[in-house]
C-alpha positions in Angstrom: 20.2 -74.4 83.4 16.9 -76.2 84.1 14.4 -76.8 81.2 10.7 -76.2 80.6 8.9 -75.7 76.9 10.6 -76.5 73.5 11.3 -73.4 71.7 12.0 -73.4 67.6 13.7 -69.9 67.1 14.6 -69.1 63.4 18.5 -68.3 64.2 19.4 -67.3 59.7 17.7 -67.2 56.1 17.9 -70.3 53.9 21.0 -70.4 51.7 22.3 -68.0 54.1 25.3 -70.4 55.1 27.3 -71.6 51.7 29.0 -75.4 52.4 31.7 -76.7 55.1 31.2 -73.3 56.8 30.5 -72.5 60.4 28.9 -69.5 62.0 27.8 -68.0 65.5 23.8 -67.6 65.5 21.7 -66.7 68.4 19.1 -68.4 69.5 17.2 -66.1 72.5 20.4 -65.5 74.8 22.0 -68.9 73.7 24.9 -69.0 71.1 25.0 -72.1 68.7 27.9 -72.9 66.3 25.4 -73.1 63.1 27.2 -75.6 60.6 26.6 -77.0 57.1 28.6 -80.1 56.5 28.0 -82.6 53.5 24.2 -80.5 52.7 23.4 -80.9 55.9 22.4 -78.2 58.4 23.9 -79.0 61.6 23.2 -76.6 65.0 26.0 -77.5 67.9 26.4 -75.6 71.3 29.0 -72.9 70.7 31.4 -73.1 73.6 34.2 -75.5 73.1 33.9 -77.0 77.4 37.9 -77.0 77.1 38.6 -73.3 77.2 35.2 -71.9 76.2 36.8 -70.9 72.8 33.7 -70.0 70.1 33.3 -72.8 67.9 31.4 -70.6 65.4 34.4 -68.3 64.6 36.2 -71.9 63.7 36.6 -73.9 60.4 35.3 -77.2 59.5 38.6 -79.2 58.1 38.7 -83.1 57.6 35.2 -83.6 58.4 35.1 -82.3 61.9 34.3 -78.3 63.1 37.9 -77.4 65.0 37.7 -74.7 67.8 39.8 -71.6 67.1 41.5 -71.7 70.5 42.9 -75.1 71.0 41.7 -77.0 67.7 40.0 -79.3 69.7 37.3 -81.7 67.3 33.4 -82.1 67.2 31.3 -83.7 64.6 29.3 -80.5 62.7 26.0 -82.6 63.1 26.5 -84.0 66.3 28.7 -82.4 68.3 31.2 -85.7 68.8 34.3 -85.5 69.2 37.0 -88.2 67.6 36.9 -91.6 68.7 39.3 -91.5 72.4 38.0 -88.4 73.1 35.1 -87.3 75.3 35.1 -83.0 75.6 31.4 -83.5 73.3 28.9 -80.4 72.6 25.4 -80.6 73.0 23.6 -80.9 69.4 19.9 -78.9 68.6 17.9 -80.6 66.2 17.8 -78.3 63.1 14.5 -77.5 60.8 15.2 -75.6 56.8 11.7 -74.2 56.5 10.9 -72.1 53.8 11.4 -68.8 55.6 14.7 -69.4 57.1 16.3 -72.0 59.4 15.3 -73.0 63.0 17.1 -74.1 66.1 14.4 -76.3 68.5 16.3 -74.9 72.3 15.1 -75.6 75.9 12.9 -72.5 77.2 15.7 -71.3 79.4 15.4 -70.5 83.1 17.2 -68.2 85.0 18.8 -69.4 88.1 20.2 -67.6 91.1 24.3 -67.2 90.7 27.0 -66.6 93.6 26.7 -63.2 91.8 23.1 -62.5 92.8 23.8 -63.6 96.3 26.4 -60.8 96.4 24.2 -58.0 94.3 21.5 -58.5 96.9 23.4 -58.6 100.0 25.8 -54.9 98.4 22.0 -53.3 97.4 20.6 -54.3 101.2 23.4 -53.1 102.7 22.8 -50.1 100.7 25.4 -50.0 98.5 23.1 -48.9 94.8 25.4 -46.7 92.1 28.1 -48.2 90.3 30.7 -47.2 88.0 32.7 -49.4 85.7 33.2 -51.1 82.7 31.7 -54.8 82.2 34.4 -56.9 80.1 34.9 -60.8 79.8 36.0 -61.3 83.2 33.2 -59.7 85.3 30.2 -60.8 83.1 28.8 -63.0 85.2 28.7 -60.0 87.6 27.3 -57.9 85.5 24.6 -60.0 84.5 23.4 -60.4 88.9 23.9 -56.0 88.2 21.6 -55.8 85.5 19.2 -57.8 86.9 19.3 -55.5 89.9 19.2 -52.4 87.6 15.7 -54.3 86.1 14.4 -54.8 90.0 15.2 -50.8 90.3 17.9 -51.6 93.1 20.5 -50.4 92.1 22.4 -47.2 89.6 24.8 -48.3 86.5 27.2 -46.1 85.2 29.3 -47.6 82.2 32.1 -45.2 82.1 34.8 -44.9 79.3 38.2 -45.9 81.4 38.0 -47.3 84.8 40.3 -44.9 86.9 37.3 -42.3 86.0 35.0 -44.9 87.9 36.9 -44.8 91.1 37.3 -40.9 91.2 33.6 -41.1 90.6 33.0 -43.9 93.6 35.9 -42.0 95.5 33.2 -38.5 94.8 30.5 -39.9 95.2 31.9 -40.7 98.9 33.1 -37.4 99.6 29.5 -35.9 98.7 28.0 -38.4 100.4 29.8 -40.1 103.2 28.7 -43.5 101.4 30.4 -46.3 99.1 30.1 -46.6 95.1 31.2 -49.3 93.5 34.1 -49.0 90.8 34.0 -52.3 88.8 36.7 -53.8 86.3 37.9 -56.5 84.6 41.3 -58.7 85.8 44.3 -57.4 84.8 44.4 -53.7 83.3 40.7 -52.7 84.2 41.6 -53.4 88.2 45.0 -51.8 88.1 43.2 -48.6 86.4 41.0 -48.1 88.9 44.0 -48.0 91.8 44.6 -44.4 90.9 41.0 -43.8 92.5 41.2 -46.4 95.3 43.9 -44.9 96.5 42.8 -41.2 96.8 40.2 -42.5 98.9 42.4 -44.5 101.1 44.3 -41.2 101.9 41.6 -39.4 101.8 39.6 -41.2 104.1 36.2 -42.1 102.4 34.5 -45.4 101.6 34.6 -47.3 98.1 34.1 -50.6 97.4 35.9 -52.5 94.1 34.6 -55.2 92.2 37.4 -56.9 90.1 36.9 -59.6 88.1 40.0 -62.2 87.6 41.2 -65.0 85.6 39.8 -68.5 86.2 40.9 -70.6 89.2 41.8 -73.2 87.2 44.9 -71.1 85.5 45.4 -68.4 88.0 48.7 -68.6 89.4 51.2 -68.9 87.1 50.8 -66.5 84.6 47.7 -66.5 82.3 46.6 -63.6 80.1 45.8 -60.8 82.1 46.3 -62.5 85.3 47.7 -59.9 87.9 47.7 -61.0 91.3 45.2 -58.7 92.7 45.5 -59.1 96.1 49.2 -57.9 95.8 48.2 -54.9 94.1 45.3 -53.7 96.1 47.1 -54.7 99.3 48.6 -51.2 100.4 45.3 -49.4 99.0 42.1 -51.2 100.7 41.3 -51.4 104.1 40.1 -55.0 103.8 40.3 -57.5 100.6 39.3 -61.0 99.8 39.5 -63.1 96.9 35.9 -64.6 96.6 35.5 -68.9 95.6 32.5 -70.2 96.4 29.3 -69.3 97.2 29.2 -70.5 101.0 30.7 -67.6 102.5 30.2 -64.9 99.5 27.1 -62.6 101.0 29.5 -62.9 104.4 32.3 -61.2 102.4 30.0 -58.7 100.6 28.7 -57.8 104.0 32.4 -57.7 105.8 33.6 -55.6 102.7 31.0 -52.6 102.6 31.2 -52.7 106.5 35.2 -52.4 106.6 34.4 -49.5 104.0 32.3 -47.7 106.6 33.9 -48.4 109.2 37.5 -47.9 107.9 36.6 -45.2 106.6 38.6 -46.1 103.0 38.3 -48.4 100.4 37.8 -52.2 100.1 38.0 -54.9 97.0 36.1 -58.1 96.3 37.9 -60.2 94.1 36.0 -62.2 91.4 37.2 -64.8 89.5 35.4 -65.4 86.5 33.9 -68.6 86.4 32.8 -68.9 90.0 31.1 -65.2 89.5 28.4 -67.7 87.1 28.2 -71.1 90.1 24.6 -71.4 91.5 24.1 -69.2 94.6 22.6 -71.3 97.6 19.4 -71.8 98.2 17.8 -70.6 100.3 20.3 -67.7 99.9 21.9 -66.9 103.3 20.1 -63.7 105.1 23.6 -61.2 105.7 20.9 -57.9 107.4 23.1 -54.7 108.5 21.5 -54.1 111.4 22.9 -55.6 114.6 26.5 -55.7 112.1 27.5 -51.6 112.4 27.7 -49.6 115.8 26.7 -46.0 115.7 30.0 -44.1 115.2 29.4 -41.3 117.8 32.8 -41.7 120.0 33.2 -39.9 123.6 36.4 -38.6 124.6 37.2 -39.5 128.3 36.6 -37.1 130.9 39.2 -35.8 132.7 40.8 -35.2 129.0 37.7 -32.9 128.3 38.2 -31.1 131.2 41.7 -30.2 129.8 40.6 -28.7 127.2 37.5 -26.5 128.6 40.4 -25.2 130.7 43.0 -24.2 128.0 39.6 -22.4 126.6 38.5 -20.2 129.4 41.7 -19.1 130.0 42.8 -18.3 126.2 41.8 -14.8 125.2 42.4 -15.2 121.3 41.5 -18.4 120.2 40.9 -19.9 116.6 39.4 -22.6 115.4 41.1 -24.8 112.5 38.1 -27.1 110.3 39.1 -29.7 108.7 37.8 -32.1 106.4 36.2 -34.4 109.2 34.7 -31.5 110.6 32.2 -31.8 107.2 28.8 -33.0 108.6 29.2 -31.3 111.7 28.3 -27.2 110.6 25.8 -27.2 113.1 28.0 -27.9 116.2 31.2 -25.9 115.1 29.2 -22.5 114.3 27.6 -23.0 117.6 30.8 -23.4 119.5 32.2 -20.7 117.1 29.4 -18.2 118.5 29.4 -19.2 122.1 33.1 -18.9 122.5 33.3 -15.9 119.5 36.1 -17.4 117.9 37.2 -17.4 114.4 36.7 -20.3 111.6 39.8 -20.9 109.1 39.6 -24.3 107.6 42.0 -26.2 105.1 41.2 -26.3 101.8 39.9 -29.8 101.7 37.4 -28.4 104.4 36.2 -24.8 102.1 33.2 -23.9 102.1 32.1 -25.8 105.4 30.4 -22.3 106.7 30.0 -19.5 104.1 32.7 -17.2 103.7 30.3 -14.4 104.5 29.5 -15.6 108.0 31.4 -12.8 110.8 33.3 -15.4 112.3 34.8 -17.5 109.3 38.4 -16.2 108.3 38.9 -18.5 105.0 41.2 -21.3 103.8 44.8 -21.4 105.6 48.2 -22.5 104.2 49.4 -23.1 100.1 45.6 -23.0 98.6 44.3 -19.9 101.1 44.4 -16.2 101.9 45.8 -14.0 104.5 42.6 -13.7 106.1 43.2 -16.8 107.2 46.9 -17.4 108.1 47.0 -13.9 109.9 43.9 -15.0 112.0 45.6 -18.1 112.9 49.2 -16.7 113.7 47.7 -14.2 116.6 46.2 -16.8 118.6 46.9 -18.2 121.7 45.0 -21.5 121.5 44.4 -23.6 118.5 41.2 -25.9 118.2 41.1 -28.4 115.7 38.3 -30.6 114.5 39.4 -33.6 111.9 42.1 -31.3 110.5 45.2 -33.2 109.4 48.4 -30.7 110.2 49.3 -31.3 106.4 52.5 -29.7 105.7 49.9 -27.8 102.6 48.2 -26.3 105.0 50.7 -25.1 107.3 49.4 -25.9 110.8 51.8 -23.3 113.9 53.4 -25.1 115.9 54.0 -22.8 118.1 50.4 -22.1 119.6 48.8 -24.5 122.3 46.4 -26.6 120.2 43.6 -28.7 121.4 43.4 -31.5 118.6 39.8 -33.1 118.1 39.5 -36.3 115.7 37.6 -39.8 115.4 40.6 -40.9 114.2 43.0 -42.0 116.9 46.2 -42.3 114.6 46.1 -38.7 113.4 46.2 -37.3 117.1 49.2 -36.2 117.5 50.3 -38.0 114.4 52.8 -34.8 113.5 54.1 -33.2 116.5 53.2 -33.2 120.1 49.3 -31.1 120.4 48.6 -30.2 124.3 45.5 -31.7 124.0 44.2 -34.9 122.0 41.1 -35.8 121.7 39.8 -38.8 120.7 36.1 -39.0 119.4 33.2 -37.5 117.6 33.1 -34.0 116.4 29.7 -33.4 117.6 29.5 -35.5 120.6 32.8 -33.4 121.9 31.7 -29.9 121.2 28.1 -30.6 122.6 29.9 -32.1 125.8 32.1 -28.7 126.0 28.9 -26.7 125.7 27.3 -28.5 128.1 29.8 -28.7 131.1 29.6 -26.7 134.6 33.0 -25.7 134.1 33.0 -24.2 130.8 32.7 -20.7 130.9 34.2 -18.6 127.7 35.6 -15.3 127.3 33.8 -12.7 125.3 36.3 -11.9 122.7 34.2 -9.2 121.2 37.3 -7.6 118.8 37.1 -10.5 116.6 34.6 -9.7 114.3 35.5 -6.5 113.9 39.1 -7.6 113.4 37.8 -10.2 110.5 35.6 -7.9 108.6 38.6 -5.8 108.8 40.9 -8.6 107.1 38.3 -9.4 104.5 38.0 -5.6 103.5 41.9 -5.7 102.7 41.6 -8.7 100.9 39.0 -7.9 98.7 41.1 -5.3 97.7 43.5 -6.7 97.3 41.7 -9.0 94.5 39.8 -6.1 93.1 44.1 -4.5 92.4 44.7 -8.6 90.6 41.3 -7.9 88.5 43.0 -4.8 87.1 45.7 -7.0 85.3 44.7 -7.3 82.1 46.2 -9.3 79.1 45.7 -10.2 75.8 46.6 -14.2 76.5 43.2 -14.6 78.2 41.5 -13.7 81.4 43.0 -13.6 85.1 41.8 -15.9 87.6 40.9 -13.3 90.4 38.2 -11.8 87.7 37.3 -16.0 86.3 37.0 -16.3 90.1 35.6 -13.4 90.9 32.9 -13.7 88.6 32.3 -17.7 89.1 31.6 -16.3 93.3 28.6 -14.1 91.8 27.2 -16.8 89.2 27.7 -20.6 90.9 24.5 -21.5 93.0 24.6 -20.7 96.3 24.5 -24.4 97.2 25.8 -25.7 93.9 28.4 -28.8 94.5 31.7 -28.0 92.3 34.5 -30.6 92.1 38.1 -29.5 91.4 40.6 -30.5 90.4 45.0 -29.7 90.7 47.0 -27.5 89.9 46.6 -23.7 89.2 43.2 -23.9 89.1 42.9 -25.2 92.1 45.1 -22.7 94.0 43.2 -19.8 92.6 40.0 -21.2 93.2 41.3 -21.2 96.9 42.1 -17.8 97.3 39.6 -16.4 94.9 36.5 -18.1 95.2 34.1 -17.5 98.3 31.5 -20.0 99.1 28.5 -19.6 100.4 26.6 -23.0 100.5 28.2 -24.8 98.3 30.0 -27.9 98.7 33.3 -28.2 96.9 35.3 -31.8 96.6 38.6 -32.7 95.8 41.6 -34.8 95.4 42.7 -34.3 99.2 46.1 -35.8 100.0 46.6 -37.5 96.7 46.5 -34.5 94.8 45.8 -36.3 91.3 45.2 -34.1 88.3 42.2 -35.8 86.6 40.2 -35.9 90.0 37.5 -33.0 89.0 35.1 -33.9 86.1 34.7 -37.8 86.5 34.3 -37.1 90.6 31.8 -34.1 89.6 29.6 -37.4 87.3 29.9 -39.3 91.4 28.2 -35.8 92.5 25.7 -36.1 90.1 24.8 -39.7 90.6 23.9 -38.8 94.0 20.7 -38.0 93.2 21.3 -34.7 95.2 18.7 -32.4 93.1 22.0 -29.8 93.3 23.8 -28.1 90.3 26.5 -30.4 89.4 30.1 -27.9 89.1 33.7 -29.4 88.1 36.3 -26.4 87.8 39.3 -27.9 86.3 42.6 -26.9 83.7 43.1 -28.0 80.5 45.8 -30.5 81.5 42.9 -32.5 84.1 40.4 -32.3 82.3 42.4 -33.7 78.9 43.2 -36.9 81.6 39.7 -38.3 81.4 38.2 -35.7 78.0 36.5 -39.3 77.2 33.8 -39.3 80.0 32.2 -36.6 78.5 30.8 -39.1 76.2 29.5 -41.1 79.2 28.1 -37.4 80.6 26.2 -37.0 77.4 25.0 -40.7 77.0 24.2 -40.3 80.8 22.1 -36.8 80.6 24.6 -35.8 83.1 23.4 -32.0 84.6 27.6 -31.2 84.7 28.7 -28.3 83.5 32.2 -28.1 83.7 34.4 -24.7 83.8 38.0 -25.4 81.9 40.7 -22.8 82.6 42.6 -23.2 79.1 46.1 -22.2 79.3 47.9 -24.4 77.1 50.0 -25.1 79.3 50.4 -27.4 82.4 51.2 -23.9 84.4 51.5 -25.5 88.0 54.8 -27.5 86.8 56.1 -24.1 84.9 55.8 -22.4 87.6 58.0 -24.8 89.3 60.7 -25.1 87.3 61.0 -21.3 87.3 60.6 -21.3 91.3 63.6 -24.0 91.3 65.5 -21.4 88.9 65.5 -24.1 86.0 63.9 -23.9 82.7 60.3 -25.1 81.8 60.5 -27.6 79.9 57.3 -30.4 77.9 54.9 -28.4 79.6 52.9 -26.6 76.8 50.2 -28.5 75.4 48.3 -29.3 72.4 44.7 -28.7 73.0 41.2 -29.0 70.8 39.2 -26.3 71.4 37.2 -27.8 74.0 34.0 -26.3 73.6 33.7 -27.7 70.0 34.4 -31.0 71.1 31.6 -31.2 74.0 29.4 -30.5 71.0 31.1 -33.4 69.0 30.4 -35.7 72.1 26.7 -34.9 71.9 26.9 -31.6 75.0 27.3 -28.2 74.4 30.0 -25.9 75.3 30.6 -21.9 74.9 34.6 -20.3 74.4 35.4 -17.4 76.3 38.5 -15.2 76.1 37.6 -11.8 77.8 35.6 -10.4 81.0 33.4 -9.2 78.3 32.1 -12.3 77.4 32.4 -14.5 80.7 29.1 -13.7 82.9 26.8 -15.1 80.0 28.8 -17.4 79.4 28.6 -18.4 83.0 24.8 -17.9 83.1 24.5 -20.3 79.9 26.6 -23.2 81.1 25.0 -22.9 84.2 21.5 -23.5 82.9 22.2 -25.9 80.1 20.2 -28.8 81.7 22.6 -31.0 80.5 26.5 -31.3 80.1 28.4 -27.9 79.2 31.8 -26.8 79.0 32.6 -23.3 79.4 35.8 -23.0 78.3 37.8 -19.9 79.2 41.9 -19.3 78.2 43.6 -18.2 80.4 46.9 -16.5 80.9 48.9 -18.5 83.1 51.2 -15.6 84.7 48.2 -13.8 86.0 47.0 -16.8 88.6 
């Protein structure tokens, strides 16, 4: 710290401190151990130089201030140690005035730290949204983010559980394609983030995890809250590193962001406590983004493109399967589909990529899907897949000739051979096909009529299911039919895991909504934290979360977070007092269900207790009004829908 002017600061009232007592007081931001020994008031530095123990929480014994952590001794007036020791602390001038006790301290000038150096790189590279929890081993970095927040460079959201921070960052990335940060302390704070990091890992979205760590001087033997974070993070990150000094701290931050974006997954920086507070390099190094990240477009080889074109030209019943990797290429995908007059089937992770009311769209394929999609795929003579992973839950047919386009070379032919694996950017690939002189697709004028007929049959079936009534609560067909009509066309919808999500896949008809989910990991509890991440992206669009009582119960404390920051999120909560999906699986395996029942609060009242708002409904007559009320509410709102777990 550099010093400028002297400041006299009042720290206590006169007579406030009894004889032979110590107390922690604050002179500005400086912590002081105030003492009363032999009739004199003293003031010494509050932090023991041994391991940072708070002297003001100790006591005076035999004329010495005793550190409460390790019993190091200091004179209460001078800060000197006993003879033979040299761990002294600074003493400050004290004045007892009529209106109180004053301490003279040097005016502090805040010098840039390694953390400031790294935060500058982070925000310069466009990462400006952080979800986290501050604590004793990450305060140096927290202080740097605080400075950036005051300068308008960063938005920080303090969550109630680090797992929610990671899910929020993953949800942010799934919506925007850009990384956000999850932030926690050493030990349990860091390990709490791993589930959300794994979600980003298997769904291939960028995320940056920043974790405090114990001091380097005690790292290794196994001190309090020490976890080998390099080992803990190694299986879930694309890249990670421990920061040990200022020299390469800027490059490490730049590399963490680059790996997250280029390799489409989570990265981590581990930040030992004392390293965060080291002085920054002067001047701070420039680490510009320009020139370090190449354009992502990849063009497939010409001969492979021609093989694909030959198959497309010969096909009489082509079918397009769009996966999550096709998100962002909706315009090119639709132009291609209309040119070849091919039906579009989507995986669940790509639900809504093209509106369900488009005459070529057939809805979701697989376990969360509908017969329109499975029938159109099953009758095809060629499958053209874009950004699909061929998950067992999707069930892409293995008996139909297949062209697979993906930017991830490992995904191509991962589970089985395909006829033409094309490594390339989806937009570039489609444009090169359509610009090719060899591209001569036949007219498939049967498609729109057949798709329309299949939709008519499915909607008739949905209406039949709507008629199934129960005194235990709403059925899913009714609930999602009303939701299809009331949720804004351009809303962002975060969904959870369980029967509620299967029903969403089957019954909800998308318009221009964006849907985000925990895809490959399938982690219960994802929806509400992910909705927080979507809201923080600042799109101005309505954010809706759809979850069951089991899922929301895992992170329900985050409703308080939403209230604190005024997040405009409407939660549609399906409450059947049961882990309904697990009950269904017990029964499918011819077992008795066991411990799947739940004891729930009234979630609408819970919302009110948190400072938000909520409505509970149990029948169709109340449903539409409740949904419209919740969607119009400008802050966090729970529409609690009592449902029958058997009517899914």
